[in-house]
C-alpha positions in Angstrom: 6.2 -11.1 -18.4 4.9 -11.7 -22.0 1.1 -11.2 -22.1 -1.3 -10.4 -24.9 -3.1 -7.2 -24.3 -6.7 -7.8 -25.4 -8.5 -4.5 -26.1 -11.4 -3.3 -23.9 -14.0 -3.8 -26.6 -12.8 -7.3 -27.3 -12.8 -8.2 -23.6 -16.4 -7.0 -23.2 -17.5 -8.9 -26.3 -15.7 -12.1 -25.3 -17.5 -12.0 -21.9 -20.9 -11.4 -23.6 -20.4 -14.3 -25.9 -19.6 -16.7 -23.0 -22.8 -18.5 -22.3 -21.8 -19.5 -18.8 -21.3 -15.9 -17.4 -24.4 -14.2 -16.2 -24.9 -11.5 -13.6 -25.6 -8.1 -12.2 -23.9 -4.7 -12.5 -24.5 -2.2 -9.7 -22.8 1.1 -10.0 -23.0 4.3 -7.8 -21.4 7.5 -8.9 -19.8 8.5 -12.2 -22.6 6.9 -14.2 -22.8 3.3 -15.3 -19.5 3.4 -17.1 -18.6 -0.3 -16.8 -21.9 -1.9 -17.9 -22.0 0.6 -20.7 -19.2 -1.3 -22.5 -21.2 -4.5 -22.4 -24.3 -2.9 -23.8 -22.2 -1.1 -26.4 -20.4 -4.1 -27.9 -23.6 -6.2 -28.4 -24.8 -9.5 -27.1 -25.4 -8.1 -23.6 -28.6 -10.1 -23.2 -26.5 -13.2 -22.7 -24.5 -11.6 -19.9 -26.6 -9.0 -18.0 -29.4 -10.1 -15.7 -29.7 -6.6 -14.2 -28.1 -3.2 -14.3 -28.8 -0.8 -11.5 -27.6 2.6 -10.4 -28.9 3.6 -6.9 -27.5 7.1 -7.3 -29.8 8.9 -4.8 -28.6 8.4 -1.2 -32.1 7.7 0.1 -32.7 5.1 -2.6 -29.3 3.6 -2.0 -30.0 3.3 1.7 -33.4 1.8 1.0 -31.7 -1.0 -0.9 -28.4 -1.5 0.8 -29.0 0.0 4.3 -27.5 3.1 5.7 -23.7 3.7 5.6 -21.5 6.4 7.2 -19.6 6.8 4.0 -21.0 6.0 0.5 -17.7 5.7 -1.2 -16.2 3.1 1.1 -15.2 -0.6 1.2 -18.1 -1.2 3.6 -20.6 0.1 1.1 -19.0 -1.9 -1.8 -19.1 -5.1 0.3 -22.8 -4.5 1.1 -23.6 -4.0 -2.6 -21.7 -7.2 -3.6 -23.3 -9.3 -0.9 -26.9 -8.0 -1.4 -26.9 -8.3 -5.2 -25.2 -11.7 -5.3 -27.7 -13.1 -2.8 -30.6 -11.7 -4.8 -29.2 -13.0 -8.1 -28.8 -16.5 -6.8 -32.2 -16.5 -5.1 -34.0 -15.5 -8.3 -32.1 -17.5 -10.9 -30.4 -20.4 -9.3 -33.3 -22.8 -9.7 -33.8 -21.8 -13.4 -30.2 -21.7 -14.7 -27.8 -22.4 -11.7 -26.7 -25.8 -13.0 -25.1 -24.3 -16.2 -24.3 -20.8 -15.1 -21.3 -19.0 -13.4 -23.1 -16.2 -11.6 -21.3 -12.9 -10.9 -21.9 -9.4 -9.5 -19.8 -6.4 -10.4 -20.2 -3.3 -8.2 -18.6 0.0 -7.8 -19.1 3.1 -5.6 -17.2 6.1 -6.9 -16.7 9.8 -6.4 -15.5 11.2 -9.7 -14.4 14.8 -10.1 -17.2 17.3 -9.2 -17.9 20.3 -11.3 -16.1 22.4 -8.6 -13.1 20.1 -8.9 -12.5 20.1 -5.1 -13.3 16.5 -4.1 -11.1 13.4 -3.9 -11.5 11.4 -7.1 -11.5 7.8 -6.0 -13.6 4.7 -5.8 -14.1 1.1 -4.7 -14.9 -1.6 -7.1 -15.2 -5.4 -6.9 -16.5 -8.5 -8.5 -18.0 -11.5 -6.7 -18.1 -14.5 -9.0 -18.3 -18.3 -9.4 -15.8 -20.2 -11.4 -18.1 -23.2 -11.9 -21.9 -23.6 -11.6 -23.1 -24.0 -8.0 -19.6 -23.2 -6.8 -18.8 -21.0 -3.8 -18.2 -17.4 -4.8 -14.8 -15.7 -5.0 -14.1 -12.0 -4.6 -11.7 -9.4 -5.9 -11.9 -5.9 -4.3 -9.8 -2.9 -5.2 -9.5 0.8 -4.6 -8.7 3.2 -7.4 -7.6 6.8 -7.5 -8.6 8.6 -10.7 -6.0 11.1 -11.8 -7.5 12.7 -15.0 -8.4 16.4 -14.6 -11.9 16.2 -16.0 -15.0 14.2 -15.2 -15.5 12.6 -18.6 -12.0 11.3 -18.7 -12.3 9.9 -15.2 -15.5 8.1 -16.2 -13.9 6.6 -19.3 -10.9 5.3 -17.2 -13.3 3.8 -14.7 -15.2 2.0 -17.4 -12.0 0.5 -18.8 -10.5 -0.7 -15.5 -13.9 -2.2 -14.6 -14.0 -4.3 -17.8 -10.4 -5.3 -17.1 -11.3 -6.4 -13.6 -14.3 -8.5 -14.8 -12.3 -10.1 -17.6 -9.4 -10.8 -15.3 -11.7 -12.4 -12.8 -13.2 -14.7 -15.4 -10.2 -15.7 -17.4 -7.1 -15.0 -15.2 -8.2 -15.9 -11.7 -5.7 -18.7 -11.5 -2.8 -16.3 -12.1 -3.4 -13.3 -9.8 -0.2 -11.6 -11.0 -1.3 -11.7 -14.6 -4.7 -10.5 -13.5 -3.2 -7.5 -11.7 -0.9 -6.6 -14.6 -3.9 -6.5 -16.9 -5.9 -4.1 -14.8 -4.3 -1.1 -16.6 -4.7 -2.4 -20.1 -5.6 0.5 -22.4 -4.8 2.9 -19.5 -1.6 4.5 -18.0 -0.5 5.2 -14.5 -0.9 8.9 -15.3 -4.7 8.3 -15.5 -5.4 5.8 -12.7 -3.7 4.3 -9.7 -4.7 1.1 -7.8 -3.4 1.3 -4.3 -5.2 -1.7 -2.7 -6.4 -5.1 -3.9 -7.7 -8.1 -2.0 -8.5 -11.6 -3.2 -10.8 -13.9 -1.2 -12.7 -17.2 -1.8 -11.8 -20.8 -2.6 -9.7 -20.0 -5.7 -7.5 -17.6 -3.8 -6.7 -19.5 -0.6 -3.0 -19.7 -1.5 -2.7 -16.0 -2.2 -0.3 -14.1 0.1 -1.6 -10.6 0.3 1.7 -9.2 1.4 3.1 -10.3 -2.0 0.1 -8.8 -3.8 0.8 -5.5 -2.0 4.4 -5.7 -3.2 3.2 -6.5 -6.7 1.0 -3.4 -6.8 4.1 -1.3 -6.5 6.4 -3.5 -8.5 4.0 -3.5 -11.5 3.6 0.3 -11.3 -0.1 0.1 -10.4 0.6 2.3 -7.4 3.6 4.1 -5.8 2.8 2.7 -2.4 0.9 -0.1 -0.7 0.3 -1.0 2.9 -0.5 -4.1 5.0 -1.0 -4.8 8.7 1.0 -7.0 11.0 -1.5 -9.9 10.4 -1.0 -9.6 6.6 -4.4 -7.9 6.0 -4.2 -5.4 3.1 -4.9 -1.8 4.0 -6.1 1.1 2.0 -3.9 4.1 2.8 -6.5 6.7 3.1 -8.5 4.6 5.6 -5.4 4.3 7.8 -3.8 7.7 7.4 -6.8 10.0 7.0 -6.5 13.1 9.3 -4.0 11.4 11.6 -0.5 12.3 12.8 2.0 10.0 11.1 5.4 8.7 12.2 7.6 6.7 9.7 10.8 4.8 10.1 12.5 3.7 6.8 14.8 0.7 6.9 15.9 -2.6 5.3 14.9 -4.5 8.5 17.2 -7.5 7.7 16.5 -8.2 10.5 14.6 -6.0 12.8 16.9 -5.2 15.7 16.5 -3.5 19.1 17.8 -0.4 17.5 14.9 -0.2 15.0 12.3 -0.6 17.7 14.0 1.7 20.1 14.4 4.4 17.5 10.7 4.2 16.6 9.5 4.2 20.2 11.8 7.0 21.3 10.7 9.1 18.4 7.1 8.3 19.1 7.4 9.5 22.7 8.8 12.8 21.6 6.3 13.2 18.8 3.2 12.6 20.9 4.4 15.4 23.2 4.4 18.0 20.4 1.7 20.6 21.0 -0.1 19.8 17.8 0.0 16.0 18.5 -0.5 15.5 22.2 -4.3 15.9 22.1 -4.7 13.5 19.1 -6.3 10.2 20.0 -4.0 8.1 17.7 -0.6 8.4 16.0 -0.1 6.1 13.0 3.4 4.5 13.1 4.7 2.9 9.9 7.8 0.9 9.0 8.7 1.6 5.4 10.6 -0.5 2.9 11.5 1.1 -0.4 11.5 -0.7 -3.7 15.1 0.5 -4.1 16.0 -1.4 -1.0 14.2 -4.5 -2.1 15.9 -4.4 -5.5 19.4 -3.8 -4.1 20.7 -6.9 -5.8 19.1 -6.1 -9.1 15.8 -8.0 -8.7 13.4 -8.7 -5.9 14.0 -11.8 -3.7 10.4 -12.7 -2.7 11.5 -15.1 0.0 13.7 -12.4 1.5 10.8 -9.9 1.4 8.5 -12.3 3.1 11.1 -13.0 5.7 11.3 -9.3 6.5 7.5 -9.1 6.6 7.3 -12.0 9.0 9.7 -10.4 11.5 8.1 -7.0 11.2 4.8 -8.7 11.9 6.2 -10.2 15.0 7.0 -6.6 16.1 3.4 -5.6 15.5 4.3 -3.2 12.7 2.1 -1.7 10.0 4.2 -2.0 6.8 4.4 0.5 4.0 6.1 -0.5 0.7 6.9 2.5 -1.5 8.6 3.6 -4.6 9.6 6.9 -3.0 13.4 6.8 -2.9 13.5 10.5 -2.0 12.2 11.5 1.4 10.5 14.6 0.0 8.4 12.4 -2.2 7.4 10.2 0.7 6.5 13.3 2.7 4.3 14.6 -0.2 2.5 11.2 -0.4 1.7 11.2 3.3 0.6 14.8 3.2 -2.0 13.9 0.6 -3.9 12.0 3.3 -3.5 14.2 6.3 -3.2 17.7 7.5 -1.9 16.6 10.9 1.8 16.6 11.7 4.1 14.2 10.0 7.5 13.0 11.4 10.2 10.6 10.2 12.8 9.0 12.4 16.3 7.9 11.2 19.8 7.3 12.3 22.9 9.6 11.8 24.0 7.7 8.6 20.6 8.5 6.9 20.8 12.1 8.0 24.3 12.3 6.5 22.9 10.9 3.2 20.1 13.5 3.3 22.8 16.2 3.1 24.6 14.5 0.2 24.0 16.8 -2.8 24.6 14.1 -5.4 21.1 12.8 -4.6 19.5 16.0 -5.9 21.2 16.6 -9.2 17.9 16.0 -11.0 16.3 18.9 -9.3 16.8 22.4 -10.7 16.9 23.8 -7.2 19.2 21.0 -5.9 19.3 20.3 -2.2 17.4 23.6 -1.4 14.4 22.5 -3.5 14.5 19.0 -1.9 14.4 20.4 1.6 11.8 23.0 0.6 9.5 20.1 -0.4 10.5 17.9 2.5 9.7 20.5 5.2 6.9 22.1 3.4 4.2 21.0 5.9 6.3 21.4 9.1 7.6 17.9 8.9 10.0 16.9 11.6 13.0 14.6 11.7 13.9 12.7 14.9 17.5 11.5 14.8 18.9 8.5 16.6 22.5 8.9 17.7 25.5 6.8 16.5 28.4 5.4 18.3 31.5 5.4 16.0 32.9 1.9 15.6 36.5 3.1 15.4 36.7 5.9 18.0 33.8 5.0 20.2 32.7 8.7 20.0 29.0 9.5 20.2 27.7 11.4 17.2 24.3 13.1 17.5 22.6 16.0 15.9 24.7 18.6 17.7 28.0 16.8 16.8 27.3 15.9 13.2 29.5 17.6 10.7 28.1 18.5 7.2 29.9 20.1 4.3 31.1 23.6 5.2 28.9 25.3 2.6 25.8 23.5 4.0 26.6 24.2 7.7 24.3 27.3 7.9 21.5 25.4 6.2 21.9 22.5 8.7 22.0 24.9 11.7 18.9 26.7 10.4 16.9 23.4 10.3 18.1 22.3 13.8 17.5 25.7 15.4 14.0 25.9 14.0 13.1 22.4 15.2 12.9 20.7 11.8 15.7 18.3 12.9 15.5 17.1 16.5 17.8 14.8 18.4 16.5 11.7 20.2 18.0 12.2 23.6 16.5 9.4 25.6 17.5 6.1 24.2 18.9 2.7 25.3 22.7 3.2 25.3 23.2 -0.6 25.3 21.8 -0.7 21.7 24.3 1.7 20.2 26.7 -1.1 19.4 24.2 -3.0 17.3 24.7 -2.8 13.5 22.2 -4.6 11.2 24.9 -5.8 8.8 26.9 -7.3 11.7 23.7 -9.0 13.0 23.0 -10.4 9.5 26.6 -11.7 9.2 26.4 -13.4 12.6 23.1 -15.1 11.7 24.7 -16.6 8.6 27.9 -17.6 10.5 26.1 -19.4 13.3 27.4 -16.9 15.9 24.8 -17.0 18.8 25.6 -13.5 19.8 23.1 -12.2 17.3 20.2 -13.4 19.4 20.8 -10.7 22.0 20.5 -7.9 19.4 16.9 -8.7 18.3 13.6 -9.0 20.2 13.0 -12.6 21.5 10.0 -13.2 19.3 12.1 -12.2 16.2 14.9 -14.5 17.2 12.5 -17.4 17.5 11.0 -16.8 14.0 14.4 -16.5 12.5 15.6 -19.8 14.0 12.3 -21.7 13.4 12.0 -20.7 9.8 15.8 -20.5 9.1 15.5 -16.9 7.7 18.3 -14.8 6.3 20.6 -17.8 5.8 20.4 -18.8 9.5 22.9 -21.4 10.6 22.4 -23.3 13.8 25.0 -22.7 16.4 27.9 -25.1 16.1 27.5 -27.9 18.8 23.9 -26.8 19.6 
């Protein structure tokens, strides 16, 4: 997408020179890095009604109320709501008829002098697009990747200016707004792993697509949303919880997909390190590689998959982690609890294909060292051979002769475990066959998917659905 990249200083000055924009900046942690830009470029008196940094926790609580976590979405929302209400109460009568009021807020934990903390933050802007109009909101979560505090503060200031500028001038094009968030920055410095739009200007926004865009635009390597389409911030969902993931194309979700996940979950929750945990997070993951199998993303196809996954109650992860070991490292960033993945025999065979690891100096050994670094476990669903009818499971799978000892080592030590209790009636279900039957109008496909999924496919004519001839 062709888009002019306006520099940070020019953005701040353009906002300051806009007579209709007037508001408050409230920043906690990492200094007042965003508002500093507006003071620095000049003309700030025309834009800034108030700048506040309630840095002390007692002072912050006195203004915004107590909060279990100070760097959290809850605290950010309280800041936005409180400051916006106060701004309108004080200034609406005097200048509300010709002013678009706004509040920018952030609550951040930048790198400490010990360097042991998680460097991340929440920021958002609540703003009018016309005088006396209902406010809109954009909220996002950032991870700061620079290794020193001053660099993190600088990156925070830039992305904050980008957010305010995007809200004022690109609100009608959320994709352009998102793309501009890293202007004058790189993905090596900052990651945005969650964004949410709300308010009258954003009623048509589909947050599932926005989650996809985060990954597609390179703002993050992964994004997450719930079955109801609500965007999720990964650390809030995954923090200190056992995690089970199933990767797939889900075109469509079949009985096999759900049986695989449920059977793996039953075995996982009985692991000694998991059985006393109150909740296991289960995720259904779609990779960008899968979504771009035809060379470009088909957004209608993506939403069709999201719709049927939602009907199954799934929490969906979109990732740019083609290699399983990269996915494992991503999940381990958020939890010290056990992590498991479930897959079928074909995926396990691919895992032992050395051509996938030619970019690693240590090849397949390095890959497996990273994958199983944190005692990760694989649960493997069996396969019924189409030609011979033979059942292939973990014990019967044949790998390349020179990898046999490696395979046996992983099996014997419990890194790879067979799913032994499964529905044998589902072994004849193949997703590609199901998709072909949907497109051909063969009614046999309906028995291969959950009833609620079948209804959605027929009602919305997903995946090229053809009504049964004579129906």
